[in-house]
N, C-alpha and C positions, 0 to 999 in steps of 0.2 A: 391803513391806507398808504399806498406808495405814490410818491410824487416824482415826476420826471420832467425835465426841461427839454422840449423838442425845438430844435433850430432847423429851419427849412432854408435850403440854398438851391440855386439853379446851377447846373454845370454847363460846359461848353455845348453839349448836345441839346440843351434846352429842357432837360429833365429835372424834376424836383428831387432833391436828396435830403433826407432827414438825418440829423445827428441827435442822438438822445443822450442826456446826461442824468444819471441817477443821483438822487440825494442833493438837489441844488439848494443853495442858500435860500432861505425863506424871504429875505429882504432884497432880492435882486431887482434892479430897475430895468426898464426897457433900454435905456441908454447904455448901461453896463453890458447887457447882452449884445446889443448892436456893435459895440466896440470889440467884443470878443469875436463876433462873427466876421467883422472886417479883418481882424488879425488872422483868423483861420484862412480867409481867402488870400490875403497878402502873402502869407507864409506857405501857402499850398500844403496845409497840414494833412488833408484827407484826399487821397487819389480816388477817382471813381472810374467806372468803365466808360462813362460818357465824357471823360476829360476833366480838366480842372474845374473847381468851383469858381463861379464868376460873379454871383450876385447873392446878397442876403435877401431872402423873400420875407421871412417873418419868424416869430418864435412864440411859443405858448407853453403853459404848464399843463401837464396831463396827470390826472389823478385816477388811480384804479383801486378798487376794493376787491379782495379775494375772500371768498367764503368757502370753507371746507365742507364737504358733504359727508 
């Protein structure tokens, strides 16, 4: 089972932008993730076609299972 941290931001155009991080630490807290998201916004780490990231909307873990046929 693969686990991914998905962080959702809003950009200047008002669009949601998802940033996915593979293999996140199992013991991450919401506060830690919010601090990282605010740093990403402050340092303008990821450019988007809709402009700079302006707001941290939320984050969640996504787990997927792959079954070969």
